[in-house]
N, C-alpha and C positions, 0 to 999 in steps of 0.2 A: 869827461866828468858826467856823473849821473846824480840826480837827487833821488833819495829814497826816504820817505817818511821824515822829511826835513833834514836828513843827514846827507852830506855830500860824499860821494864815492869818487875819488880821483882815479883816473886811468892808471896812474903810476902804482896805486895801491893794488889794483887788480893785476897789473903786469907783474909786480913783485910776488904776489901770492901764486900766480900761474907759474912763474919761473921756479919758485921754491918747490911747488907740487910736481912740476914736470921733472925737475932734477931728481926728486925722491923716487918718482915712478920709473925714470930711466935707470936709476941705480939697481932696480930690481930685475932689469933685463939682462940676458947673457951679454958678456963683453962684445962690443962692436955692433950690437943690434940697436937700431933707432926705434923710437916710438912711432907707431903708425899714426896716420891722420885721425883715425877713429879714436885711438887712445888719447891723442892730444886734445881732441874735442871733449872727451869725457873728463879729462883732467881740468880743462877750461871750465866746463860746467860746474864741477865740484869747487873750483877756486872761486867762481862767481857766487855760488851758494854761500861759501864761507865769508866772502867780503860783504855780501848783502846781509847775512846773518849778524855779522859784527856791527854793521851800520844800524840794524834794527835794535840790537841790544843797546848800543850807545844812545839811541833815541829814547828807549824805555828808561834807561838810567838817568838821562837828562830830564825827562818828564817827571821822574820820581825825585829829582834833585839829589841823587845819590852820587857821592864822590869819594875818592880814596886819596888821602894825602900821598905825595910823591915818595916820601921816605919808606913807608911800609911796602909800597909796590916795588921800589928799587931793592929793598932787602929781600923780598920774595924772589925777584928775578935773579939776584946774585946767588941765592941759595939753590937755584935750579941746576941739576947736573948737566 
């Protein structure tokens, strides 16, 4: 767990983002080829940037007291392809 600008970033959130990004990166490789340690590090760096960026945005939204009701968010998610 890490605190960033008052927002808590759980290790599980980073791990989930890293696994998602690594899976996407691995799918771009030829069949049977594994991601190199350097590629995994780059994927990890980008995943960390995304998780920290999300925490930063959440902090800004909290400070501005901006919220979105659950129903419009749920409807938008259901409408995604």
